[in-house]
N, C-alpha and C positions, 0 to 999 in steps of 0.2 A: 738343336736349337729350337725347333718347332715344339718339341716335347717340353722343354723348359718354359717356353712362353705359355703353353697350355696349362702347365702345372701352376704357374704364377696366377693366371686368370682364374683357375679353379679355386685356388686358395683365397683369392680376393672375393670370389663369389661366395664361398663358405663364410668368410668373415662378414660380408654384408648381410647374408642370411641370418647369421648368428645375432648380429646387431638388430636386425629387423624383428626377430622373434623373441630374443631374450634381453636385448639392450634396454636402455632407459631413454625415452619411453618406448615400449614395445607395442605390437599390434593389439594384444589382449587389453592392455591398459587403455589404448585409444578407443577400442570398441566399448569398453565399460564407460568411459567418459561420454561417448556419444549417446549411450543409453541413458545415462544420468541427465544429459542435456535435454533429451526428448521428454523425460519425466518432468523435469523442471519447467519446460515450456508448457506442458499440459497443465501443470499446477498453476502456472502464471496466468494461463487463459481462464481457468476456473476462478481464480481470485479476481481477475480483471472483470469478469462477468458479475461477480458478487459485488465488486466496488461500484459498477454501473447501476445495479439494482439499489444499492444503498444510497447512491447519489441521487437517483430519481426519487426515492422516498424522502430524502432530506429536502429536496427542492419542492416536493409536494407539500411537505409539512410547513415549509417556509411560506409558500404562496397560498395554499388552499386551506380553508377552515374545515372542509368536509373530511379530509384525511385526518385532521387533528381530532375532529369530533368522533369519527369512526374508531380511532385508537382509544380515545377516552371511554367510549362505550364498551369496547371489547376488553380492555385491560383494567379499567378502573370502575366499571359498572355505572357509568354516568347515565342519569335519566333526566330528561327535560322536564321542566315544570309543566304540569297538566297531562303528562303521559302516564299510562298505566303499565306497570312492569309485571309480566307473567314469567314465572320460572317453572320450567317443566323438569320434573325429576323422574328418572327411570325407577320403576318399582323394584324393590329388593326381592330376590328370589326367596321364596318361603323355605324355611328349614324343614327337612323331612320329619314327619311325625310318625311315632311308633305306636 
């Protein structure tokens, strides 16, 4: 009788182990999902930081004229009336003469 009980417990243990390693969902799938969750959380943090920077830039553009002027100068080449604009150009390397 003791052997029969041990055999039944052993079969149950094997069945549970089979389900744990090969069933649906198994440990490998759970580990993969945990890795995917960690990667997604990292990406979410990066995007959240980017959103904060963009929000700060939007607020600065809405409230302050200095940021708007800086952007116009850099991107559109704005020059104020009475200012002198100097453009510095790097010299082209001379071609080898033979």
